[in-house]
C-alpha positions in Angstrom: -8.1 7.5 -3.8 -4.7 7.6 -5.5 -2.3 4.9 -4.5 1.4 5.5 -4.8 3.3 2.9 -6.8 6.6 3.1 -4.9 8.5 2.8 -8.2 12.0 4.1 -8.5 12.9 3.6 -4.9 16.4 2.2 -5.4 17.3 4.9 -7.9 18.4 8.1 -6.1 18.5 6.3 -2.8 21.3 8.6 -1.6 19.9 11.7 -3.4 20.0 14.8 -1.2 16.4 15.6 -2.0 15.3 12.1 -1.1 17.3 12.2 2.1 15.6 15.5 3.0 12.2 13.9 2.4 13.2 10.9 4.6 14.1 13.3 7.4 10.8 15.2 7.0 8.9 11.9 7.2 10.8 10.9 10.3 10.1 14.3 12.0 6.4 13.9 11.2 6.2 10.4 12.6 5.1 8.9 9.2 7.5 6.0 9.0 5.5 3.2 10.6 7.2 3.2 14.0 4.0 2.5 15.9 3.0 -1.0 17.1 -0.6 -0.5 18.4 -2.2 -3.0 20.7 -5.1 -5.2 19.6 -8.5 -3.7 19.2 -10.8 -4.0 22.2 -13.4 -6.7 21.5 -17.1 -6.3 22.0 -16.9 -2.8 23.3 -18.9 0.1 21.9 -18.8 3.8 22.6 -21.7 6.2 22.6 -21.8 9.4 20.6 -20.5 11.9 23.2 -17.5 9.5 23.9 -16.8 9.1 20.2 -16.8 12.9 19.7 -14.4 13.4 22.6 -12.0 10.8 21.4 -12.1 11.9 17.7 -12.1 15.7 18.5 -15.3 16.5 16.7 -18.6 18.0 17.6 -21.8 16.0 18.0 -23.3 17.9 15.1 -20.5 16.6 12.9 -21.0 13.1 14.2 -24.7 13.2 13.6 -24.3 14.7 10.1 -21.7 12.1 9.0 -23.9 9.3 10.3 -27.0 10.6 8.4 -25.0 11.1 5.2 -23.4 7.6 5.7 -19.9 9.0 5.7 -19.1 7.2 8.9 -21.7 4.9 10.3 -21.6 3.2 13.8 -20.9 -0.4 13.1 -21.9 -1.8 16.5 -25.3 -0.3 16.9 -27.2 2.2 14.7 -29.8 4.6 16.1 -33.2 2.9 15.8 -36.1 5.1 16.8 -36.4 7.7 19.4 -34.2 7.4 22.5 -31.9 4.7 21.0 -28.2 5.3 21.2 -25.6 4.8 18.5 -22.6 2.7 19.5 -19.3 3.2 17.7 -16.5 0.7 17.5 -12.8 1.6 18.1 -12.2 1.4 14.4 -15.2 3.8 13.7 -13.6 6.3 16.0 -10.3 5.9 14.3 -11.9 6.7 11.0 -13.8 9.7 12.5 -10.5 11.2 13.7 -8.9 10.7 10.3 -11.9 12.4 8.6 -11.5 15.3 10.9 -7.8 15.7 10.1 -8.4 15.5 6.4 -11.2 18.1 6.6 -8.9 20.4 8.6 -6.3 20.1 5.7 -8.9 21.3 3.2 -9.4 17.9 1.4 -12.8 17.8 -0.3 -15.6 15.7 1.1 -15.7 13.7 -2.1 -12.0 12.7 -1.7 -12.6 11.9 2.0 -15.5 9.6 1.1 -13.2 7.8 -1.3 -10.6 7.5 1.4 -13.1 6.3 4.0 -14.4 3.6 1.6 -10.9 2.5 1.0 -10.3 2.2 4.8 -13.5 0.2 5.2 -12.3 -2.3 2.6 -9.1 -2.8 4.6 -8.7 -5.4 7.3 -8.6 -4.0 10.9 -5.0 -5.0 11.4 -3.9 -3.4 8.1 -5.1 0.0 9.2 -2.2 0.5 11.6 0.3 -0.1 8.7 -1.1 2.7 6.5 0.0 6.3 6.2 -2.4 8.6 4.3 -0.7 11.5 2.4 -2.5 14.5 1.0 -1.6 17.5 -1.1 -4.9 19.2 -0.1 -6.6 17.9 -3.2 -6.0 14.2 -3.5 -5.4 11.5 -0.9 -2.7 8.9 -1.3 -2.2 5.6 0.5 1.3 4.5 1.5 2.1 1.1 3.0 5.8 1.4 3.1 8.3 4.1 4.2 9.6 4.3 0.6 6.2 5.3 -0.7 5.9 8.0 1.9 9.3 9.4 1.0 8.6 9.2 -2.8 5.4 11.4 -2.3 7.2 13.9 0.0 10.1 14.1 -2.5 7.7 14.7 -5.4 5.8 17.4 -3.5 2.6 15.5 -3.4 2.6 14.8 0.3 2.4 18.0 2.1 0.3 16.5 4.9 0.5 13.0 6.3 -1.6 10.8 8.7 0.1 7.7 10.1 -2.9 5.6 11.2 -0.8 3.7 13.7 -0.1 6.9 15.5 -3.8 8.0 15.3 -4.6 4.5 16.7 -2.4 5.2 19.7 -4.1 8.6 20.3 -7.6 7.2 20.1 -6.5 4.4 22.5 -5.2 6.9 25.0 -8.3 9.0 24.8 -10.7 6.1 25.2 -8.8 4.8 28.2 -10.2 7.8 30.1 -13.8 7.5 28.7 -16.6 5.1 29.3 -17.3 2.2 27.0 -20.1 -0.4 26.8 -20.2 -4.1 26.2 -21.8 -4.8 22.9 -25.0 -6.6 22.8 -25.0 -10.3 22.1 -27.7 -12.8 21.3 -27.7 -14.0 24.9 -28.0 -10.4 26.1 -31.0 -9.0 24.2 -31.8 -6.4 26.8 -28.5 -4.7 26.3 -27.6 -4.7 30.0 -24.5 -2.5 29.6 -21.9 -1.7 32.4 -22.7 2.0 32.0 -26.4 1.2 32.7 -25.4 -0.9 35.8 -23.4 2.1 37.0 -26.4 4.4 36.6 -28.6 2.0 38.5 -26.1 1.9 41.4 -25.9 5.7 41.5 -29.7 5.9 41.5 -29.9 3.3 44.3 -27.5 5.4 46.5 -29.6 8.5 46.0 -32.9 6.9 46.8 -31.4 4.8 49.5 
């Protein structure tokens, strides 16, 4: 992944081209104006929920897991009948991958970008904007870096992770999650399982 240096920010601060780039960045919501809430702790989401929140198909989800592009970090599929559980962060990355693919970025570049995001701390993700020219992916951690890339023509497409965070958060608020297993909960007695038992009891009762 290429990383913009942010050099030359003070020079040409009032340049018309730079001002235009700033306005474009503002219109696209790329200037770090989002302040997302903290990540939900000990909550995982099954495949269909992850797909709905990320806007992808189950086939894509399965393929990306099998090729280790985006793996579920809460629980991997182990044997027949087991369910993958994706974290909030996993779903955020899934949504970013989908957007990069839609822009025409190569899978090789996307793998590099995903690895870079994995190396980042969770809280850092909300402060990153990814820019792409359809070939390379650039990381920006300041508004000036975003503007420099737009001004130079390298940033024709941008993804503000803080904004994507908000979108995923809103989607998951309407979808079921499960409490992650702990050492004291080896049977994986999840809230969704409890709900299923209650529905079954009503039907048989």
